[in-house]
C-alpha positions as CSV (number, residue, x, y, z in Angstrom):
1,M,-15.2,-60.0,14.3
2,P,-13.1,-62.6,12.4
3,K,-16.0,-63.5,9.9
4,E,-16.4,-60.3,8.6
5,K,-12.4,-60.1,8.4
6,V,-12.7,-63.4,6.0
7,L,-15.4,-61.9,3.8
8,E,-13.6,-59.1,3.3
9,L,-10.4,-60.8,2.0
10,L,-12.5,-62.9,0.3
11,L,-14.2,-59.7,-1.5
12,K,-10.8,-58.5,-2.5
13,N,-10.1,-61.8,-4.1
14,E,-13.7,-62.4,-5.7
15,Q,-13.3,-64.6,-8.2
16,N,-10.0,-66.1,-7.8
17,Y,-9.1,-69.0,-4.8
18,I,-7.1,-67.7,-1.6
19,S,-5.4,-70.2,0.6
20,G,-6.7,-70.7,3.8
21,E,-2.7,-70.7,5.1
22,L,-2.9,-66.8,3.3
23,I,-6.2,-65.9,5.4
24,S,-4.8,-67.7,8.9
25,K,-1.5,-65.4,8.2
26,E,-3.4,-62.3,7.3
27,L,-5.7,-62.4,10.4
28,N,-3.7,-63.9,12.8
29,V,-6.1,-67.5,13.3
30,S,-5.6,-70.8,13.2
31,R,-6.6,-72.7,9.8
32,A,-9.2,-73.9,11.8
33,A,-10.8,-70.6,12.8
34,V,-11.1,-69.6,9.2
35,C,-12.8,-73.0,8.0
36,K,-15.4,-72.2,11.0
37,D,-15.6,-68.4,9.9
38,V,-16.0,-70.1,6.4
39,K,-19.2,-72.2,7.5
40,L,-20.4,-69.2,9.3
41,L,-20.5,-67.4,5.9
42,R,-22.0,-70.0,4.2
43,A,-24.9,-70.3,6.3
44,E,-25.4,-66.9,5.9
45,G,-25.8,-68.0,2.3
46,Y,-22.3,-66.9,0.5
47,E,-21.3,-69.3,-2.0
48,I,-17.6,-70.2,-1.0
49,E,-15.9,-73.1,-3.1
50,S,-13.3,-75.0,-1.6
51,V,-10.4,-77.2,-3.7
52,T,-7.5,-78.8,-2.0
53,K,-4.4,-76.9,-2.0
54,R,-5.8,-73.9,-4.0
55,G,-7.8,-72.2,-1.1
56,Y,-11.3,-70.6,-1.2
57,K,-13.5,-68.8,-3.6
58,L,-16.5,-66.5,-3.0
59,C,-18.1,-67.5,-6.5
60,K,-20.9,-65.2,-6.5
61,D,-23.2,-62.8,-3.7
62,R,-26.3,-64.6,-3.4
63,N,-27.9,-61.7,-3.2
64,I,-28.0,-61.2,0.3
65,L,-27.0,-57.7,2.5
66,S,-23.5,-57.2,3.0
67,S,-21.6,-54.7,4.8
68,L,-18.5,-55.1,3.1
69,S,-20.3,-55.4,-0.4
70,I,-21.9,-52.0,0.5
71,K,-19.0,-49.9,2.2
72,N,-16.6,-50.7,-0.8
73,K,-18.9,-48.4,-3.2
74,L,-19.6,-45.9,-1.4
75,N,-18.8,-42.5,-2.4
76,D,-18.3,-40.9,0.9
77,E,-16.3,-42.8,3.8
78,R,-18.6,-41.4,6.5
79,L,-21.3,-43.0,5.3
80,G,-19.6,-46.1,5.7
81,N,-18.9,-45.7,9.6
82,N,-22.2,-46.9,11.4
83,I,-24.0,-49.4,8.9
84,I,-26.0,-52.4,10.8
85,I,-27.2,-55.2,9.2
86,L,-29.7,-56.9,11.1
87,D,-31.0,-60.6,10.7
88,S,-34.5,-59.8,11.7
89,I,-36.4,-57.1,13.6
90,T,-39.4,-55.6,14.2
91,S,-39.1,-52.5,12.5
92,T,-35.7,-50.7,11.7
93,N,-37.6,-47.6,12.3
94,T,-38.1,-48.2,15.8
95,Y,-34.2,-49.7,16.1
96,A,-33.0,-46.4,14.6
97,K,-35.0,-44.7,16.9
98,M,-33.5,-45.9,20.3
99,L,-30.2,-45.9,18.8
100,A,-30.9,-42.2,17.7
101,M,-32.0,-41.5,21.7
102,D,-28.6,-43.2,22.9
103,G,-26.7,-40.5,21.4
104,A,-25.5,-42.3,17.9
105,P,-24.4,-40.1,15.1
106,E,-26.1,-38.6,11.8
107,Y,-25.7,-41.4,8.9
108,T,-26.1,-44.2,11.3
109,I,-27.9,-46.3,8.6
110,V,-29.9,-49.6,10.0
111,L,-30.6,-52.6,7.7
112,A,-32.6,-55.8,7.8
113,R,-32.7,-58.8,6.1
114,E,-36.1,-58.8,7.1
115,Q,-39.0,-57.0,9.5
116,T,-41.8,-59.1,11.0
117,G,-43.7,-55.4,11.6
118,G,-42.6,-53.0,9.1
119,R,-44.5,-49.6,9.5
120,G,-45.7,-47.2,6.9
121,R,-46.9,-44.1,7.2
122,M,-50.7,-43.2,8.6
123,G,-50.3,-46.6,10.8
124,H,-49.8,-48.3,7.5
125,S,-47.9,-52.0,7.5
126,F,-45.2,-52.6,5.0
127,E,-44.5,-56.3,4.3
128,S,-41.0,-57.0,4.2
129,V,-40.2,-60.4,2.9
130,R,-36.8,-62.2,3.5
131,D,-34.2,-61.2,1.5
132,K,-36.8,-60.2,-1.3
133,G,-36.2,-55.9,-0.3
134,I,-34.5,-53.0,1.1
135,Y,-35.8,-52.6,5.0
136,M,-33.6,-49.6,5.4
137,S,-33.7,-46.9,8.6
138,V,-31.0,-43.8,8.7
139,I,-30.6,-41.4,11.4
140,L,-30.5,-37.5,10.5
141,R,-30.1,-34.3,12.8
142,P,-30.9,-31.4,10.8
143,Q,-31.3,-28.0,11.7
144,A,-34.8,-27.2,11.1
145,K,-38.1,-26.8,12.3
146,H,-40.3,-28.6,10.5
147,T,-39.8,-31.6,8.4
148,F,-42.6,-32.5,6.0
149,S,-40.9,-31.7,3.0
150,L,-38.1,-34.0,4.1
151,T,-40.1,-37.2,2.8
152,A,-40.8,-35.5,-0.3
153,Y,-37.4,-35.0,-0.8
154,A,-36.6,-38.6,0.3
155,A,-38.9,-40.1,-2.5
156,V,-36.8,-38.2,-5.0
157,A,-33.6,-39.9,-3.7
158,L,-35.6,-42.8,-3.2
159,S,-36.3,-42.9,-7.3
160,K,-32.8,-41.7,-8.2
161,A,-31.1,-44.3,-6.5
162,I,-33.6,-46.8,-8.1
163,E,-33.4,-44.7,-11.4
164,N,-29.2,-45.3,-11.2
165,V,-28.8,-48.8,-10.8
166,T,-32.1,-50.5,-13.1
167,Q,-32.6,-47.4,-15.3
168,I,-36.1,-47.5,-14.8
169,T,-37.9,-43.9,-13.6
170,P,-41.0,-44.8,-11.0
171,D,-43.6,-43.0,-10.5
172,I,-44.3,-40.9,-7.3
173,K,-47.9,-41.2,-5.6
174,W,-48.1,-38.1,-3.2
175,V,-46.3,-37.7,-0.4
176,N,-44.3,-41.0,-0.1
177,D,-44.8,-43.8,-2.2
178,L,-43.3,-45.3,-5.3
179,F,-45.4,-46.8,-8.2
180,L,-44.8,-48.7,-11.2
181,N,-47.6,-50.0,-13.5
182,G,-50.0,-48.5,-11.8
183,R,-48.7,-50.7,-8.5
184,K,-46.5,-49.6,-5.0
185,I,-43.3,-50.7,-5.3
186,A,-41.8,-48.8,-2.5
187,G,-42.6,-46.2,0.7
188,I,-41.0,-44.1,2.9
189,L,-42.0,-43.4,6.7
190,T,-40.4,-39.9,8.4
191,E,-40.5,-40.2,12.3
192,V,-39.1,-37.4,14.4
193,S,-38.7,-36.4,18.0
194,I,-38.5,-32.7,18.5
195,E,-37.3,-31.3,22.2
196,A,-40.4,-30.0,23.9
197,E,-38.7,-26.6,25.5
198,S,-36.4,-25.2,22.5
199,S,-38.6,-27.5,19.4
200,N,-35.7,-27.8,18.0
201,I,-35.6,-31.4,16.4
202,E,-33.3,-33.5,18.2
203,Y,-33.2,-36.3,15.6
204,V,-35.0,-37.8,12.0
205,V,-35.1,-41.3,11.5
206,L,-36.1,-41.8,7.9
207,G,-37.0,-45.3,6.8
208,F,-37.0,-46.4,3.4
209,G,-38.9,-49.8,2.0
210,L,-38.3,-51.4,-1.5
211,N,-40.0,-54.4,-2.5
212,V,-37.2,-55.8,-5.3
213,L,-37.1,-59.2,-5.5
214,N,-40.8,-60.4,-4.8
215,N,-42.8,-62.7,-6.6
216,P,-46.8,-62.0,-7.0
217,D,-47.2,-64.8,-4.4
218,D,-44.7,-63.1,-1.9
219,F,-47.5,-60.8,-1.5
220,D,-50.7,-61.1,1.3
221,N,-53.9,-61.8,-1.0
222,N,-55.4,-58.4,-0.1
223,L,-51.8,-56.6,-1.6
224,Q,-51.2,-58.9,-4.8
225,D,-53.1,-56.5,-6.4
226,I,-52.1,-52.9,-5.4
227,A,-48.1,-54.1,-4.3
228,T,-45.0,-55.5,-6.9
229,S,-41.8,-55.5,-7.0
230,L,-38.8,-54.9,-9.3
231,Y,-38.3,-57.7,-10.3
232,A,-42.5,-58.5,-11.1
233,A,-42.4,-55.5,-12.6
234,T,-40.0,-55.9,-15.2
235,G,-39.1,-59.6,-15.0
236,R,-35.1,-58.7,-14.2
237,S,-33.3,-59.3,-10.5
238,F,-31.0,-56.4,-9.3
239,S,-28.4,-56.6,-6.8
240,L,-29.8,-55.9,-3.0
241,N,-26.5,-54.5,-2.3
242,E,-26.2,-52.6,-5.3
243,L,-29.4,-50.7,-4.7
244,A,-28.7,-50.1,-1.0
245,T,-25.3,-48.3,-1.6
246,A,-27.5,-46.2,-4.1
247,I,-29.7,-45.0,-1.8
248,I,-27.0,-44.5,0.9
249,N,-24.9,-42.3,-1.7
250,E,-27.8,-40.2,-2.0
251,L,-28.4,-39.4,1.6
252,P,-26.0,-36.3,1.4
253,Q,-27.6,-34.6,-1.1
254,L,-30.6,-35.1,0.3
255,A,-29.6,-33.6,3.0
256,S,-28.0,-30.4,1.7
257,A,-30.9,-30.1,-0.9
258,W,-33.6,-30.4,1.8
259,A,-31.6,-27.4,3.9
260,A,-31.2,-25.7,0.7
261,R,-34.7,-25.7,-1.0
262,D,-33.2,-27.0,-3.9
263,P,-36.1,-26.5,-6.2
264,E,-34.1,-29.3,-9.2
265,Y,-35.9,-31.6,-6.4
266,L,-39.3,-30.0,-6.6
267,E,-39.4,-30.1,-10.5
268,Y,-38.5,-33.8,-10.4
269,F,-41.5,-34.9,-8.2
270,K,-43.8,-32.8,-9.9
271,A,-42.7,-34.3,-13.0
272,H,-42.9,-37.6,-11.7
273,C,-46.3,-37.1,-9.4
274,I,-49.0,-39.3,-10.7
275,T,-51.3,-37.5,-7.6
276,T,-52.1,-34.3,-10.2
277,G,-55.0,-33.9,-11.9
278,N,-56.8,-37.1,-10.2
279,S,-60.3,-36.8,-8.3
280,F,-60.2,-38.8,-4.9
281,T,-62.2,-38.3,-1.7
282,L,-60.5,-36.9,1.2
283,K,-61.0,-39.5,4.2
284,S,-61.5,-36.5,7.1
285,T,-64.7,-35.0,5.3
286,N,-65.6,-37.5,3.0
287,T,-65.8,-34.5,-0.4
288,T,-64.6,-35.4,-3.6
289,V,-61.6,-33.1,-4.9
290,K,-59.2,-33.0,-7.3
291,A,-55.2,-32.8,-6.7
292,I,-54.5,-29.3,-8.5
293,D,-50.3,-28.9,-8.7
294,I,-47.7,-29.1,-5.5
295,D,-46.6,-25.9,-4.0
296,E,-43.0,-25.0,-3.1
297,D,-43.6,-26.6,0.5
298,F,-44.8,-29.9,-1.0
299,R,-48.6,-29.4,0.0
300,L,-51.0,-30.7,-2.1
301,I,-53.4,-28.2,-3.7
302,I,-56.1,-29.6,-4.1
303,E,-60.0,-28.2,-6.0
304,Y,-63.1,-28.1,-4.4
305,D,-66.4,-28.7,-6.2
306,N,-67.1,-24.7,-6.1
307,G,-63.4,-23.7,-7.2
308,K,-62.3,-23.2,-3.9
309,R,-58.1,-24.4,-3.6
310,E,-56.2,-25.7,-0.5
311,A,-52.6,-26.7,0.5
312,I,-52.6,-29.9,2.3
313,T,-50.5,-31.9,4.3
314,S,-52.3,-35.3,4.3
315,L,-54.9,-37.1,2.1
């Protein structure tokens, strides 16, 4: 992949010129091939300046996803072995499930610049505007019998990643949504394959959808009052690559914390959860209940008008 190798050299010499001759020698390709690859990179959105007798310079990242930019800042080398960035895909979760069925290893990561059929929990859709958000799925292969609480652990991991990059702590709406200023900025979709005979988990695909750079008019009319982005909520732009890197860096700790039932994640979830203390109507029974607490399995404790309490796993 010469184009990616050219980009790697430009990234290593960021803000400095590197001659086409040096690039061609480093990569053992012709100067014409270097020129062609630079054109391809420009077409993808990279701003590359060229000056006679000085060479090429990567001026700035036009805030588009780059596997090289992500790999350069990962804390664990394992995480950078299988990063796939797609220009456009129906759903990163659907694509990741295909890879998982074909035996792709744990921590295979699929990112897309846009999704044309992004999916959320309970059959909801997730609007995925091109180059405006993080649309990511990761393959996990946990040794466990159930995965309900994994979604809640992932919500904590996503919140921590956002906090690390932006210094903003989102609210968590049980069990899988993040909010800012009362509007949704992110959702998580966990999909599991279970072996029929043993009931063992074959793989988990954990999907993250985060609105980052959306303007209010990027959302459909029916979403403009309930969805927002980091940019729309704060007026600040954030790097897609930095956010993707921060999320990926949280994955090993997420997996180990979930396996160990780390109480810190439960404490964090409860401290930032905006569901508890509120009343709502259960869709299944059309009954009004109040959310009281979250138990150690991240089930929501609800209370009926007659004082009866119950732990539920879906609204």
